[in-house]
VMD Tcl script that draws the C-alpha trace (Angstrom):
set ca {
  {-1.98 -22.27 -27.89}
  {-1.85 -24.66 -30.76}
  {-1.92 -28.39 -30.46}
  {1.57 -29.84 -30.40}
  {1.88 -33.05 -32.40}
  {2.31 -36.03 -30.10}
  {2.99 -39.65 -30.84}
  {-0.32 -41.56 -30.77}
  {0.52 -43.20 -27.44}
  {4.18 -42.66 -26.58}
  {5.60 -45.21 -24.20}
  {5.97 -43.92 -20.67}
  {9.54 -42.97 -19.98}
  {11.40 -42.08 -16.84}
  {10.16 -39.08 -14.89}
  {12.35 -36.09 -15.79}
  {12.13 -34.56 -12.30}
  {14.77 -36.22 -10.12}
  {13.15 -34.69 -6.99}
  {9.70 -36.04 -7.83}
  {6.62 -35.47 -5.70}
  {4.55 -37.97 -3.68}
  {1.40 -36.40 -5.15}
  {2.55 -37.41 -8.64}
  {2.96 -41.02 -7.52}
  {-0.53 -40.97 -5.98}
  {-2.12 -39.80 -9.24}
  {0.23 -41.63 -11.61}
  {1.69 -38.46 -13.19}
  {4.97 -38.55 -15.10}
  {6.93 -35.53 -16.33}
  {7.75 -36.58 -19.91}
  {9.11 -33.32 -21.40}
  {10.74 -30.36 -19.66}
  {12.49 -27.34 -21.05}
  {12.53 -23.62 -20.33}
  {8.94 -22.38 -20.47}
  {7.37 -25.73 -21.43}
  {6.43 -28.93 -19.61}
  {4.41 -32.02 -20.52}
  {2.94 -34.41 -17.99}
  {1.43 -37.79 -18.84}
  {-1.03 -39.97 -16.97}
  {-2.63 -43.28 -17.85}
  {-6.15 -42.61 -16.55}
  {-7.95 -45.72 -15.37}
  {-10.48 -47.06 -12.90}
  {-8.84 -45.39 -9.87}
  {-9.36 -41.99 -11.54}
  {-13.09 -42.38 -12.29}
  {-15.91 -40.48 -10.62}
  {-19.37 -41.90 -9.83}
  {-20.48 -41.20 -13.39}
  {-17.82 -43.54 -14.74}
  {-15.70 -40.85 -16.41}
  {-12.30 -39.54 -15.38}
  {-12.65 -37.13 -12.47}
  {-12.10 -33.47 -13.32}
  {-9.83 -33.17 -10.28}
  {-7.22 -35.32 -12.02}
  {-7.34 -33.09 -15.08}
  {-7.18 -29.93 -12.97}
  {-4.19 -31.35 -11.08}
  {-2.47 -32.05 -14.40}
  {-3.09 -28.44 -15.48}
  {-1.66 -27.11 -12.21}
  {1.40 -29.34 -12.26}
  {2.26 -28.91 -15.96}
  {1.99 -25.13 -15.60}
  {4.14 -25.11 -12.48}
  {6.84 -27.21 -14.10}
  {6.84 -24.94 -17.16}
  {8.11 -22.15 -14.90}
  {10.51 -24.30 -12.88}
  {13.01 -25.65 -15.39}
  {16.50 -25.29 -13.91}
  {19.72 -24.79 -15.87}
  {22.03 -26.20 -13.15}
  {21.97 -30.00 -12.74}
  {21.22 -30.92 -9.12}
  {19.64 -27.56 -8.30}
  {15.89 -27.01 -8.00}
  {13.35 -24.24 -8.35}
  {10.10 -24.12 -6.40}
  {6.84 -22.18 -6.72}
  {3.33 -21.94 -5.33}
  {0.10 -21.59 -7.28}
  {-1.71 -18.30 -6.67}
  {-4.62 -18.71 -9.11}
  {-5.90 -21.54 -11.27}
  {-8.87 -21.89 -13.62}
  {-10.03 -24.62 -15.94}
  {-12.56 -25.20 -18.70}
  {-13.51 -28.77 -19.57}
  {-14.13 -29.26 -23.28}
  {-14.77 -32.99 -23.33}
  {-15.16 -36.12 -21.23}
  {-12.51 -38.75 -20.77}
  {-13.33 -42.42 -20.24}
  {-9.73 -43.48 -19.72}
  {-6.37 -43.87 -21.43}
  {-3.33 -41.69 -21.79}
  {-3.69 -37.98 -21.03}
  {-1.07 -35.34 -21.82}
  {-1.03 -31.90 -20.18}
  {1.11 -29.29 -21.89}
  {1.92 -26.18 -19.87}
  {3.55 -23.07 -21.33}
  {4.74 -19.91 -19.63}
  {2.81 -17.03 -21.20}
  {4.52 -14.20 -19.31}
  {6.90 -13.77 -16.40}
  {7.92 -11.05 -13.99}
  {10.49 -10.90 -11.19}
  {8.54 -13.12 -8.77}
  {5.43 -14.25 -10.65}
  {4.80 -16.22 -13.83}
  {1.60 -16.82 -15.81}
  {0.84 -20.02 -17.73}
  {-1.59 -21.51 -20.20}
  {-2.13 -25.26 -20.22}
  {-4.04 -27.67 -22.43}
  {-4.89 -31.33 -21.78}
  {-5.26 -33.85 -24.61}
  {-6.65 -37.39 -24.66}
  {-4.84 -40.21 -26.43}
  {-6.63 -39.39 -29.70}
  {-5.10 -35.88 -29.56}
  {-8.40 -34.14 -28.76}
  {-8.27 -31.29 -26.28}
  {-10.37 -32.20 -23.23}
  {-9.55 -29.17 -21.03}
  {-7.58 -25.94 -20.91}
  {-6.66 -23.54 -18.16}
  {-4.70 -20.52 -17.04}
  {-2.73 -20.05 -13.85}
  {-0.57 -17.66 -11.87}
  {2.41 -18.88 -9.84}
  {4.95 -17.27 -7.52}
  {8.51 -18.47 -7.29}
  {9.65 -19.35 -3.78}
  {12.69 -17.48 -2.44}
  {15.84 -18.53 -4.32}
  {13.91 -19.89 -7.31}
  {13.53 -16.66 -9.29}
  {16.50 -17.36 -11.57}
  {17.13 -20.25 -13.97}
  {19.99 -21.44 -11.79}
  {17.71 -22.25 -8.84}
  {19.28 -23.40 -5.61}
  {20.88 -26.58 -4.26}
  {18.35 -29.35 -3.64}
}
mol new
graphics top color blue
foreach p $ca { graphics top sphere $p radius 0.5 }
foreach p [lrange $ca 0 end-1] q [lrange $ca 1 end] { graphics top cylinder $p $q radius 0.2 }
display resetview
């Protein structure tokens, strides 16, 4: 994957997923870009996200990788309908430490089959430096295999 140019610190906008998820609210994640095969999540990482070493906990970054990848495979072409999936496999490599600030996770579908899709995701700090990357495998839930999804 190549780094996608981002505004230095784009203002948080409305979450693009009308269904939302309580887990996103807990972590402070916002879906800021969503199209077929691509999703971007943002998070303003702060004190609540720090580990005992004073840096942002890797679990937040791993969650961002998982969620951005999942959303990349769940874009729905019918307003009001939804698609759902479960994560089958997830790995991550941390390439830097984060002390705080805006993080962006960009997930892209690398390949898809009838029931399973594979993603690559990168996470960038507010300076645009990659701080982690990962790969994941997801399975669409019944009724979510097509772009049309199903009624919410």
